[in-house]
C-alpha positions, 0 to 999 in steps of 0.5 A: 149487049152493046154500048154503041149509040146506034138504035136497033129495032124494038123487036129483037133488040138486045140489052143496051148499056149507055155510059153517060159519056156516050149518051146523046145530048139534046135540047129540050124545047122551052127549057133554059139554063140546063143540060140534058142527055138521052139515056135510053129510048129515042136516039139512045136505044130501042126502049119504048119510052125516052129516059133523060137526065136533066141538070138544071143550073141555079136559076134554070127551069122550064117554061109553063106549058103542057106536053102531048104525052105522059111523063115522070120526073124523079129528082136525084139531087138538089131541089126544084120547084114544080108549078101545076094548077097554080100550086108550087111544090118543092121536089127534093132528092128521090121525090117523083111526080107523074104528069099526065099528057095535057097538064101544064107545068113549069119547073124552076131551080131557085137554089144555089146548087144544080138540081138533077132529074131523071125524066121518063117520057111516054112514047 
């Protein structure tokens, strides 16, 4: 097992622990007033999906748009409003949402505290 940041090939890869202090930061396109870290997959490990941690500050969010891959959001703290198909839904701690590829959506933190999400993105 390793805690290094270099990714190994998926075949023959070993288990990987990524301390948050070592997780690579990334900029999510069309997102604002938020911070994000890649926990697994991508440049963090050989995992076949990407797992990210997103912290949406008050007023932060993601512009309306669709992705080419499936994704799952899991709220771990706070509240965030998810808008899909013209419908607003408030997601709270431990709520989750599957969003299929091609489904347009937006996110907005209307609260006074940060909202924290785990995002799992299919490869």
